[in-house]
Every structure is written in structure tokens, then in C-alpha cells.
C-alpha positions in Angstrom: 19.1 -46.4 -23.4 17.7 -45.0 -20.2 19.3 -46.0 -17.2 18.2 -48.9 -15.4 18.5 -47.5 -11.8 15.4 -45.3 -11.6 12.1 -46.3 -9.8 10.4 -46.9 -12.9 12.8 -49.4 -13.7 12.5 -51.3 -10.6 8.7 -51.5 -10.9 7.8 -48.9 -8.3 6.0 -45.6 -8.9 7.6 -42.5 -7.8 6.9 -40.2 -4.8 5.8 -36.7 -6.3 7.1 -34.2 -5.6 10.8 -35.3 -4.8 13.0 -33.0 -3.0 15.5 -30.9 -4.9 19.2 -31.3 -4.5 20.5 -28.6 -1.9 23.6 -28.4 -3.9 21.8 -27.4 -6.8 18.5 -25.4 -5.4 17.9 -23.6 -9.1 17.5 -27.1 -10.9 14.4 -29.5 -10.9 14.7 -32.6 -8.8 17.0 -35.1 -10.0 14.6 -37.7 -9.7 11.9 -36.0 -11.7 14.8 -35.3 -14.1 15.0 -39.0 -14.1 11.4 -39.6 -15.0 12.0 -37.3 -18.1 14.4 -39.9 -19.5 11.8 -42.5 -19.7 9.6 -40.5 -22.1 7.1 -37.2 -21.9 4.6 -39.1 -19.8 4.8 -41.2 -16.4 2.9 -42.0 -13.4 3.7 -41.1 -9.9 2.6 -41.0 -6.4 1.4 -38.0 -4.9 0.9 -37.0 -1.2 -2.5 -38.0 -0.8 -1.8 -41.6 -2.3 -3.3 -41.3 -5.5 -1.1 -41.9 -8.7 -1.7 -39.2 -11.5 0.3 -38.8 -14.5 3.1 -36.5 -14.7 3.7 -34.8 -18.3 7.3 -34.1 -18.6 7.5 -32.9 -22.3 7.8 -29.4 -23.7 5.5 -30.7 -26.7 3.0 -32.9 -25.0 2.4 -30.3 -22.3 1.9 -27.3 -24.8 -0.8 -29.6 -26.5 -2.6 -30.7 -23.5 -2.6 -27.2 -21.8 -4.9 -26.2 -24.9 -7.0 -29.4 -24.9 -10.5 -29.0 -23.8 -10.8 -32.4 -22.3 -8.5 -31.5 -19.7 -10.2 -29.4 -16.8 -8.8 -26.8 -14.5 -11.8 -27.2 -12.1 -10.2 -28.6 -8.6 -13.7 -29.7 -7.3 -13.1 -32.8 -9.4 -12.6 -36.1 -7.6 -9.9 -37.1 -9.4 -8.1 -33.7 -9.1 -4.3 -33.9 -8.0 -4.2 -31.5 -5.6 -0.6 -29.7 -4.8 -1.2 -29.3 -1.1 -1.3 -31.7 1.8 -4.3 -33.4 2.6 -4.9 -34.4 6.4 -7.5 -37.2 6.7 -9.0 -39.9 4.4 -10.5 -37.3 2.1 -10.2 -33.8 3.8 -11.1 -31.5 0.9 -12.0 -28.0 1.4 -15.5 -27.2 2.1 -17.7 -26.3 -0.8 -19.6 -22.7 -0.9 -22.5 -22.3 -3.5 -21.2 -25.4 -5.6 -17.7 -24.2 -5.2 -14.8 -25.1 -2.8 -14.6 -22.3 -0.4 -11.0 -21.6 -1.2 -11.6 -21.5 -5.3 -9.3 -18.8 -6.5 -12.1 -17.7 -9.1 -11.6 -18.3 -12.9 -8.3 -20.3 -12.1 -10.2 -23.1 -11.1 -12.9 -22.9 -13.8 -13.4 -24.0 -17.6 -14.8 -22.4 -20.4 -17.4 -20.5 -21.1 -17.5 -19.6 -17.1 -13.7 -18.7 -17.0 -13.4 -17.2 -20.3 -16.6 -14.8 -19.0 -15.0 -13.8 -16.0 -11.5 -13.6 -17.4 -12.4 -11.2 -20.0 -13.7 -8.7 -17.3 -10.3 -8.0 -16.1 -7.8 -9.0 -19.2 -7.6 -5.4 -20.3 -6.0 -4.2 -17.5 -3.0 -6.5 -18.6 -2.5 -5.6 -22.1 1.1 -4.8 -23.3 -0.2 -1.7 -24.0 -1.5 -0.7 -20.5 1.6 -2.6 -19.0 4.2 -0.5 -20.7 2.2 2.7 -20.1 3.1 1.4 -16.4 6.6 1.2 -16.9 7.9 4.7 -15.7 5.8 4.2 -12.4 7.5 0.9 -11.8 11.0 2.4 -12.5 10.3 5.3 -9.8 8.7 2.5 -7.4 12.0 0.4 -7.7 14.3 3.3 -7.3 12.7 4.4 -4.1 12.7 1.3 -2.4 16.6 0.8 -3.7 17.1 4.3 -2.3 15.5 3.3 0.7 17.6 0.2 1.1 20.7 1.8 0.4 20.1 4.1 3.1 19.3 1.4 5.8 21.7 -1.2 7.7 23.6 -3.9 5.8 23.1 -6.6 5.5 19.5 -6.1 4.2 16.9 -8.6 3.2 16.2 -8.3 -0.4 12.6 -10.0 -0.2 11.5 -7.3 2.3 13.7 -4.4 0.9 12.7 -5.0 -2.7 11.1 -8.4 -3.9 7.9 -8.4 -2.0 7.3 -4.7 -2.0 7.6 -4.0 -5.9 4.8 -6.6 -7.0 2.9 -5.7 -4.1 3.0 -2.0 -4.5 2.4 -2.5 -8.3 -0.8 -5.0 -8.0 -2.2 -2.9 -5.0 -2.1 0.4 -7.3 -4.0 -1.6 -10.3 -6.7 -3.0 -8.0 -7.0 -0.2 -5.8 -5.9 -2.0 -2.6 -4.1 0.1 0.2 -0.7 -0.5 0.3 -0.5 0.0 3.9 -2.4 -3.3 4.2 0.7 -5.3 2.6 1.3 -7.0 5.6 -1.8 -8.0 6.1 -2.4 -9.7 2.7 1.4 -10.9 2.3 1.0 -13.2 5.2 -2.4 -14.5 4.3 -1.2 -15.0 0.8 2.0 -17.0 2.1 -0.4 -19.6 3.7 -2.5 -20.0 0.9 0.4 -21.0 -1.3 2.0 -23.3 1.3 2.1 -27.0 0.5 2.1 -27.9 3.8 -0.7 -25.8 5.7 -3.6 -27.7 6.6 -7.0 -27.1 5.0 -8.2 -25.2 7.9 -5.3 -23.0 7.9 -6.0 -22.1 4.3 -9.5 -21.8 4.7 -8.7 -19.1 7.4 -6.3 -17.2 5.2 -8.7 -17.3 2.2 -11.5 -16.1 4.3 -9.4 -13.2 5.7 -8.5 -12.0 2.1 -12.0 -12.9 1.0 -13.4 -10.6 3.8 -11.1 -8.0 3.2 -11.5 -8.1 -0.6 -15.3 -8.2 -0.2 -15.3 -5.1 2.0 -13.2 -3.3 -0.6 -15.7 -4.1 -3.2 -18.6 -2.9 -1.5 -16.3 0.5 -0.8 -15.8 0.8 -4.4 -19.4 0.3 -5.2 -20.3 3.4 -3.4 -17.4 5.6 -4.2 -15.7 4.2 -7.1 -12.1 5.3 -8.3 -9.9 4.3 -11.4 -9.0 0.7 -10.5 -9.9 -3.1 -11.2 -11.9 -3.3 -7.9 -13.9 -0.3 -9.1 -14.3 -1.7 -12.4 -15.6 -5.1 -10.8 -17.8 -3.3 -8.3 -19.7 -1.7 -11.3 -19.9 -5.0 -13.1 -21.9 -6.4 -9.9 -23.9 -3.2 -9.9 -25.0 -4.1 -13.9 -25.9 -7.6 -12.4 -23.0 -9.2 -15.0 -21.1 -10.5 -11.8 -22.0 -11.1 -8.2 -20.3 -9.7 -5.0 -18.8 -13.1 -4.0 -17.5 -13.4 -7.7 -15.7 -10.1 -7.7 -14.2 -10.4 -4.0 -13.1 -13.7 -5.3 -11.0 -12.3 -8.4 -9.9 -9.6 -6.3 -8.2 -12.2 -4.0 -7.0 -14.0 -7.3 -5.2 -10.9 -8.6 -4.1 -9.9 -5.5 -2.3 -13.3 -4.5 -1.2 -13.8 -8.2 -0.2 -10.4 -8.5 2.7 -10.4 -6.4 3.7 -14.0 -5.2 5.5 -15.1 -8.5 7.0 -12.0 -9.0 8.6 -11.4 -5.9 9.9 -15.0 -6.0 11.3 -14.5 -9.3 13.0 -11.5 -8.2 15.1 -13.0 -5.6 15.7 -16.3 -7.0 16.9 -14.3 -10.1 18.9 -12.2 -8.3 20.6 -14.9 -6.5 21.2 -17.1 -9.8 22.8 -14.0 -11.4 25.0 -13.4 -8.5 26.4 -17.1 -8.6 26.6 -16.4 -12.6 29.0 -12.9 -12.6 29.9 -13.3 -16.5 26.0 -13.4 -17.2 25.1 -10.7 -14.4 27.5 -8.4 -16.5 25.3 -9.1 -19.7 22.4 -7.6 -17.7 24.3 -4.6 -15.9 26.3 -3.5 -18.8 23.7 -3.6 -21.5 21.1 -0.8 -22.4 19.6 -2.4 -25.1 15.6 -3.1 -24.2 15.7 -6.0 -26.3 18.9 -7.7 -24.4 17.1 -7.1 -20.9 13.7 -8.8 -22.4 15.8 -11.8 -23.8 17.5 -12.0 -20.1 14.2 -12.1 -18.5 12.9 -15.0 -20.8 15.8 -17.0 -20.3 15.5 -16.3 -16.2 12.1 -17.4 -16.6 12.8 -20.4 -18.5 15.8 -21.5 -16.1 13.9 -20.9 -12.9 10.3 -22.1 -13.1 9.0 -20.8 -9.9 5.7 -22.5 -10.3 7.6 -25.6 -9.7 4.9 -28.2 -8.4 2.9 -28.4 -12.1 -0.4 -26.9 -13.5 -2.9 -29.6 -12.5 -5.8 -30.9 -14.4 -8.5 -33.8 -14.5 -9.1 -35.5 -17.7 -12.7 -35.4 -18.8 -12.4 -37.9 -21.4 -9.7 -40.7 -22.5 -7.0 -39.0 -24.0 -4.2 -40.7 -26.0 -0.8 -39.3 -25.1 2.7 -40.4 -26.4 1.6 -44.0 -26.5 -0.4 -43.8 -23.5 -4.1 -43.3 -22.4 -5.1 -41.0 -19.9 -8.2 -42.4 -18.7 -11.4 -39.8 -17.9 -11.3 -38.9 -14.2 -7.6 -39.3 -13.8 -5.1 -36.3 -12.7 -2.4 -34.8 -14.8 0.4 -32.8 -13.6 2.1 -30.7 -16.0 5.6 -29.8 -15.2 6.7 -26.5 -16.6 10.0 -26.8 -14.9 10.7 -30.0 -16.9 9.3 -28.7 -20.3 11.8 -25.8 -19.8 14.7 -28.0 -19.5 13.4 -29.8 -22.4 16.6 -30.7 -24.8 14.6 -30.9 -27.6 13.8 -27.3 -27.6 16.4 -25.8 -25.5 20.1 -27.4 -26.6 22.2 -27.5 -23.6 19.3 -26.8 -21.3 21.0 -26.6 -17.7 23.5 -23.8 -18.9 22.0 -20.4 -18.1 22.5 -18.3 -21.3 20.9 -14.8 -21.3 21.4 -14.5 -24.9 19.4 -17.8 -25.4 15.9 -17.5 -27.3 13.8 -18.7 -24.5 10.6 -17.5 -25.7 8.9 -21.0 -26.0 9.3 -21.6 -22.3 6.2 -22.4 -20.4 6.6 -20.6 -17.3 3.1 -18.7 -17.8 1.7 -22.1 -18.8 -0.4 -22.1 -22.2 -3.8 -22.3 -23.8 -6.6 -20.6 -22.3 -5.4 -20.6 -18.8 -2.0 -19.0 -19.6 -0.8 -16.5 -17.0 -3.2 -13.3 -17.3 -0.5 -11.0 -15.6 2.5 -12.2 -18.0 3.1 -9.0 -19.3 3.1 -7.4 -16.3 5.5 -9.8 -14.6 7.7 -9.6 -17.5 7.8 -5.6 -17.5 8.7 -5.5 -13.5 11.6 -7.9 -14.0 12.9 -6.1 -16.8 12.8 -3.1 -14.5 14.1 -4.5 -11.4 17.3 -6.5 -12.5 19.3 -3.9 -14.4 18.1 -1.2 -12.1 19.3 -3.3 -8.8 22.5 -4.3 -10.5 23.4 -0.8 -12.0 22.7 0.9 -9.0 24.4 -1.4 -6.6 27.4 -2.9 -8.8 29.1 -4.6 -5.6 25.8 -6.1 -4.4 26.8 -9.8 -2.9 24.9 -12.7 -1.2 25.5 -11.9 2.5 25.4 -15.8 3.2 26.4 -19.0 1.7 24.1 -20.6 -0.7 23.6 -23.6 1.9 22.4 -21.0 4.3 19.5 -19.7 2.3 16.0 -20.8 3.2 14.4 -21.9 0.1 10.8 -22.8 -0.3 11.0 -26.1 -0.9 7.5 -26.3 1.2 5.4 -23.8 -1.2 3.4 -24.0 -4.4 5.4 -21.0 -5.6 9.3 -21.8 -5.6 11.7 -19.1 -4.3 13.3 -18.2 -0.9 12.0 -16.8 2.7 14.7 -14.7 2.7 18.0 -13.6 1.1 20.7 -11.3 3.0 22.8 -9.1 0.5 25.1 -6.5 1.3 27.4 -4.3 -0.9 
């Protein structure tokens, strides 16, 4: 039987999100792990006082993420927002029937979600991504060259983790990389879980205005990039300029934030598991590296506040009924630690077959850029540890500033030396 000391046993609804343990910053919150012991579905109390359902089971999450009765549209009144609200109902203002800070098709349902997604999905096929591997390898080597030539200790976030995916997505989109500080700063505000609605709207407005201007420039002088392709869709009346700019914001934000945080947290985790790190450094087998990346994605799950949905109809799940209009939070970090799918799930094992993880979600909203993220990680980890075999953290774990206050989990900085 589950322990009788949890909040659920006492008749209280547990708070969500619950803090991670500072001594185990790579693991899900102990309180959330306790929820999983009670079954694959339970209620929590969120920051705005609502009581959405949290889904912890792997099978239940996979099924629900593919269920059209759950809506990803965060303009629904019951949508369980991952960010803090300040006031009794301070939801972002709408613009043209959508919220002003909507991130394009991420917050839409089919068929419009599918229509817009198809316009950019071709750039992220495995074949297209693999063609970029030599280019990414050159980028990674270049940034490591500069880090080695610079002072010690170095901040791995600024020296490698942020620059690599930022440069890659900039090249794909046709965004000038020299503007990286601008879009990284505004992206940081957008993924903050504690920024005010006004701060998020300002950051989104900054990025939207920037991408809107670029779409206009690409329409006049198209290049071989995604923004130029979207600009041509606008000229053909298959897309509005507003939609094109919003898609640009989504791709720019999603293209660097999650991968950057996986690079730093994965590096720090491997440094704390030298026997696992050796597998990455010493093998020249691409399949072994690919398997290692999948296990790191499973273990870390940087999308740590869950994928959010609203029920459009009553849905029966694991003996419970999710009522129409209720919010649902699908916690990939707990699905990825489900012992029925991953034996001994709290053990990092780079030889494990971890391909069933849900770090990239599932269903129609699975992460568009997952092939690109995988390839970048497969290049970064072995290159970093082979070129700097003596790499080590330059500070204690308890002094590393983890992003407990962000929608995407990671670290703000990671001092390293060698």
C-alpha cells in the first residue's frame, strides 16, 4: 500500500508545482513522486487556486496526449497555466481572437494546428537534420576552441550551451545571429514561471515585432531559410503576416531554450557520474551515443512543469472522470520515471533502451524540432568530453543556480574548468 503520510492521505490537495530537493536537483520533486504512488491520476492545487488533474502514469499520458478530447488551446477558461498570475483573473489580453502571447500552433487544435505545422515541418525531417550534422560539428568545435582560448573558469551556458542551438536555429530561420543577446534575453522572460503577465507580453511583443520586421524583409528579398518560406506563404495568401511572425517567435524560442538547458544539465549530470561519462567519451559508435542521449532526455526531462490541456468532453481515465472544462497537466518527468516502463528508473544507465520516454511529448503536438535537438546533443556531448577530457565543475552542486522558477528546467550558469 502507498504510505499514509502524504497530503492525499490526509485529505488535502497537494500544491503544484512542488519544489525539487536541493540535494537531488536532477530528480522530480519528492512530493510529486509521492503522488505517483497513489495512481496515474490525481488532483493538485495550482498557483491560481484551481485544482487541475495531474497525470503521472506513462501509459495514461501517452493515451491522453493523443486524445482529441483534450485541447491545447490555452485561451480556454479551464486551461491550467504554468505561469504565475497577479490578480483575480489576469490572463493575457487577446489579439484577433487569440491571446497576445500565443506561441502560434502550440496553442491551437487541429485542423488549424496541423495546417500551420505542415508549413514548417519539412525543415525538421531526419534527412534534412542529418544534412546539418557536419555544420553543427563545425560550430561546436569553434565554440569549444574559443572557450579553451579564454579564461578559466568558463561559464558553459554562455560559452557553449546557449550559442550552439541559438546559432543553429538562427541559420535555419534566417535570423541574424548577432541579435542573439536580444532574443535570448526576451526568451528568458517568456519561459519564466514568475514573470508578470505584463513582462511576458512585453517580451513577446519585442520578439514578435522583431520577427515581423524580418518577415517583411524576407518577402522583399527572400533567401534559403524558413522565414523566407513563410514570407512566400504570406504572399500566396495561405498565411497572414501575423501568423508568420508568431510562428517565427515559436521556432526561435523553441529552437534554442530546451536544447541549451539539456546541454548544461546533461553535462553536469555526467560530470557527477564519471563511469557513465566515460561511455560517452570513449565510444565512437553513433548508436551508443544516440542511446546515451535518449537516456539523458528521459532522466532529465527539462520540460518540468508538464504539458497543459483542457478537457473538451468528459474523459474516463484510470477509474476517474475528467470533466469537460477541467484542466489537465501531463507530467513527462514522472512518466519518464515510471517503473513499469523503465526498471530502476532513478538509475542513470546510458546503455538502457530509453526510446519510450516522453521528453518530446506524444500525439499531434509532439515536439516539432526533436530530430534537430537529438542531433545537436549527439554532437555536443561526445565532442565536449573528448576535447576537454579533464573538464569538471568549478563550483559545488549546491552553488549551481538551477532554474526552479522557469517553465524550462536547467541552470542559469555553470562554471567549469579543466
